[in-house]
N, CA, C and O atoms as a DFTB+ gen file, in Angstrom:
264 C
 N C O
     1  1     100.226      64.593      85.447
     2  2     101.042      65.693      85.070
     3  2     101.332      66.550      86.306
     4  3     100.433      66.861      87.087
     5  1     102.472      66.885      86.451
     6  2     102.955      67.677      87.603
     7  2     102.728      69.261      87.400
     8  3     102.489      69.636      86.252
     9  1     102.775      70.033      88.236
    10  2     102.670      71.555      88.131
    11  2     103.847      72.151      87.368
    12  3     103.636      73.243      86.839
    13  1     104.926      71.662      87.243
    14  2     106.042      72.254      86.417
    15  2     105.794      71.940      84.979
    16  3     106.295      72.715      84.164
    17  1     105.050      70.851      84.504
    18  2     104.824      70.763      83.092
    19  2     103.764      71.502      82.606
    20  3     103.719      71.582      81.379
    21  1     102.949      72.032      83.195
    22  2     102.006      72.859      82.846
    23  2     102.361      74.392      82.646
    24  3     102.917      75.035      83.536
    25  1     102.036      74.889      81.528
    26  2     102.623      76.266      81.281
    27  2     101.863      77.178      81.911
    28  3     100.725      76.903      82.289
    29  1     102.498      78.526      82.113
    30  2     101.625      79.561      82.627
    31  2     100.728      80.130      81.570
    32  3     101.104      80.496      80.456
    33  1      99.382      80.171      82.081
    34  2      98.356      80.745      81.316
    35  2      97.540      81.604      81.906
    36  3      97.574      81.758      83.127
    37  1      96.520      82.420      80.946
    38  2      95.676      83.181      81.432
    39  2      96.138      84.244      82.456
    40  3      97.073      84.988      82.161
    41  1      95.570      84.328      83.538
    42  2      95.670      85.393      84.737
    43  2      97.014      85.181      85.355
    44  3      97.593      86.157      85.833
    45  1      97.617      83.882      85.394
    46  2      98.785      83.770      86.051
    47  2      99.787      84.700      85.415
    48  3     100.434      85.367      86.223
    49  1     100.053      84.887      84.133
    50  2     100.938      85.610      83.442
    51  2     100.935      87.202      83.911
    52  3     101.947      87.903      83.941
    53  1      99.679      87.608      84.248
    54  2      99.490      88.914      84.550
    55  2     100.102      89.224      85.918
    56  3     100.615      90.319      86.152
    57  1     100.036      88.215      86.835
    58  2     100.599      88.503      88.215
    59  2     102.000      87.954      88.483
    60  3     102.233      87.414      89.564
    61  1     102.875      88.061      87.610
    62  2     104.379      87.992      87.758
    63  2     104.769      89.064      88.747
    64  3     104.289      90.197      88.701
    65  1     105.607      88.691      89.593
    66  2     106.309      89.618      90.389
    67  2     107.222      90.700      89.565
    68  3     107.056      91.906      89.746
    69  1     108.134      90.224      88.709
    70  2     109.107      91.126      88.016
    71  2     108.489      92.474      87.591
    72  3     108.669      93.500      88.246
    73  1     107.709      92.419      86.399
    74  2     107.107      93.784      86.063
    75  2     106.531      94.603      86.873
    76  3     106.790      95.807      86.888
    77  1     105.678      94.035      87.644
    78  2     105.080      94.894      88.705
    79  2     105.936      95.415      89.696
    80  3     105.792      96.595      90.016
    81  1     106.879      94.666      90.280
    82  2     107.821      95.243      91.204
    83  2     108.668      96.347      90.751
    84  3     109.026      97.243      91.516
    85  1     109.008      96.289      89.458
    86  2     109.803      97.512      88.825
    87  2     109.045      98.642      88.619
    88  3     109.521      99.771      88.732
    89  1     107.714      98.388      88.277
    90  2     106.579      99.420      88.357
    91  2     106.504     100.239      89.471
    92  3     106.646     101.461      89.441
    93  1     106.248      99.466      90.604
    94  2     106.357      99.987      92.007
    95  2     107.534     100.897      92.296
    96  3     107.465     102.082      92.623
    97  1     108.650     100.147      92.124
    98  2     109.964     101.094      92.511
    99  2     110.060     102.233      91.525
   100  3     110.798     103.155      91.873
   101  1     109.454     102.341      90.363
   102  2     109.626     103.345      89.445
   103  2     108.616     104.435      90.098
   104  3     108.974     105.613      90.108
   105  1     107.539     104.117      90.567
   106  2     106.631     105.096      91.133
   107  2     107.192     105.690      92.339
   108  3     107.012     106.882      92.591
   109  1     107.863     104.917      93.095
   110  2     108.507     105.313      94.597
   111  2     109.469     106.475      94.115
   112  3     109.486     107.571      94.676
   113  1     110.447     106.080      92.793
   114  2     111.447     106.965      92.519
   115  2     110.694     108.201      92.063
   116  3     111.109     109.290      92.459
   117  1     109.757     108.153      91.364
   118  2     109.215     109.378      90.700
   119  2     108.651     110.191      91.596
   120  3     108.543     111.386      91.322
   121  1     108.184     109.674      92.849
   122  2     107.506     110.352      94.008
   123  2     108.662     111.215      94.670
   124  3     108.512     112.398      94.977
   125  1     110.015     110.379      94.885
   126  2     111.206     111.102      95.544
   127  2     111.511     112.298      94.475
   128  3     111.658     113.436      94.920
   129  1     111.600     112.077      93.198
   130  2     112.052     113.186      92.327
   131  2     110.846     114.299      92.617
   132  3     111.141     115.480      92.801
   133  1     109.729     113.924      92.639
   134  2     108.572     115.125      92.718
   135  2     108.855     115.901      94.015
   136  3     108.746     117.126      94.079
   137  1     109.237     115.099      95.075
   138  2     109.599     115.776      96.525
   139  2     110.723     116.618      96.399
   140  3     110.781     117.576      97.169
   141  1     111.629     116.448      95.576
   142  2     112.884     117.171      95.857
   143  2     113.191     118.261      94.746
   144  3     114.209     118.952      94.732
   145  1     112.148     118.315      93.802
   146  2     112.230     119.255      92.616
   147  2     111.888     120.786      93.268
   148  3     111.042     120.918      94.152
   149  1     112.540     121.749      92.796
   150  2     112.138     123.108      93.240
   151  2     111.265     124.019      92.363
   152  3     111.107     125.224      92.556
   153  1     110.675     123.233      91.299
   154  2     109.879     124.188      90.197
   155  2     108.348     124.249      90.332
   156  3     107.698     125.228      89.963
   157  1     107.825     123.178      90.868
   158  2     106.315     123.064      90.819
   159  2     105.828     122.589      92.213
   160  3     106.079     121.498      92.725
   161  1     104.942     123.794      92.842
   162  2     104.342     123.292      94.058
   163  2     103.309     122.043      93.860
   164  3     103.115     121.242      94.774
   165  1     102.715     121.949      92.699
   166  2     101.721     120.824      92.518
   167  2     102.514     119.546      92.568
   168  3     102.060     118.621      93.242
   169  1     103.601     119.404      91.954
   170  2     104.334     118.148      92.017
   171  2     104.695     117.896      93.489
   172  3     104.571     116.784      94.002
   173  1     105.141     118.959      94.135
   174  2     105.469     118.615      95.476
   175  2     104.381     118.098      96.360
   176  3     104.553     117.202      97.187
   177  1     103.102     118.795      96.107
   178  2     101.946     118.409      96.763
   179  2     101.509     116.875      96.765
   180  3     101.105     116.253      97.747
   181  1     101.683     116.349      95.362
   182  2     101.326     114.978      95.093
   183  2     102.430     114.001      95.468
   184  3     102.182     112.801      95.351
   185  1     103.721     114.422      95.940
   186  2     104.757     113.560      95.893
   187  2     104.565     112.446      97.059
   188  3     104.814     111.247      96.933
   189  1     104.090     113.070      98.176
   190  2     103.830     111.979      99.419
   191  2     102.676     110.962      98.805
   192  3     102.938     109.780      99.032
   193  1     101.577     111.169      98.147
   194  2     100.696     110.151      97.686
   195  2     101.217     109.193      96.715
   196  3     100.856     108.023      96.587
   197  1     102.295     109.952      95.902
   198  2     102.845     108.966      94.938
   199  2     103.737     107.954      95.498
   200  3     103.724     106.782      95.122
   201  1     104.616     108.481      96.520
   202  2     105.448     107.564      97.292
   203  2     104.473     106.392      98.027
   204  3     104.601     105.176      97.884
   205  1     103.599     106.995      98.741
   206  2     102.761     105.955      99.383
   207  2     102.108     104.835      98.684
   208  3     101.983     103.673      99.073
   209  1     101.655     105.459      97.422
   210  2     100.986     104.532      96.537
   211  2     102.059     103.602      96.056
   212  3     101.702     102.425      95.998
   213  1     103.312     103.866      95.692
   214  2     104.424     102.887      95.274
   215  2     104.752     102.073      96.396
   216  3     105.055     100.906      96.147
   217  1     104.751     102.442      97.547
   218  2     105.086     101.639      98.768
   219  2     104.034     100.511      99.021
   220  3     104.385      99.360      99.279
   221  1     102.790     100.878      98.939
   222  2     101.698      99.968      99.010
   223  2     101.698      99.038      97.934
   224  3     101.503      97.840      98.139
   225  1     101.914      99.527      96.749
   226  2     101.953      98.583      95.534
   227  2     102.999      97.427      95.731
   228  3     102.784      96.248      95.451
   229  1     104.184      97.946      96.262
   230  2     105.270      97.101      96.539
   231  2     105.153      95.944      97.492
   232  3     105.580      94.800      97.336
   233  1     104.495      96.452      98.503
   234  2     104.051      95.323      99.471
   235  2     103.214      94.459      98.858
   236  3     103.504      93.268      98.964
   237  1     102.106      94.796      98.152
   238  2     101.257      93.865      97.650
   239  2     101.898      93.026      96.511
   240  3     101.549      91.851      96.391
   241  1     102.768      93.535      95.712
   242  2     103.335      92.922      94.647
   243  2     104.303      91.749      95.223
   244  3     104.549      90.692      94.641
   245  1     104.786      92.147      96.455
   246  2     105.778      91.324      97.043
   247  2     105.210      89.755      97.344
   248  3     105.933      88.772      97.504
   249  1     104.011      89.771      97.374
   250  2     103.259      88.575      97.576
   251  2     102.924      87.692      96.286
   252  3     102.488      86.540      96.271
   253  1     103.211      88.456      95.297
   254  2     102.806      87.628      94.037
   255  2     103.796      86.527      93.605
   256  3     104.902      86.654      94.130
   257  1     103.674      85.600      92.871
   258  2     104.496      84.493      92.534
   259  2     105.603      84.909      91.517
   260  3     105.404      85.718      90.610
   261  1     106.835      84.253      91.763
   262  2     107.902      84.911      90.695
   263  2     107.793      84.103      89.525
   264  3     108.482      84.353      88.536
């Protein structure tokens, strides 16, 4: 039996690139919105950390299988 005939099971379904990549990009976008909004200094304060977390997450997720 070759690898293509075996279905995705268990943990391999959790580590697909698509959903995690979209989540990381959403986190980066949320951090940019937090950075440019004029209402809350608290959101502005955490914007860099949010962008950094999204970027690191995207780099990690880019190594997941498709």
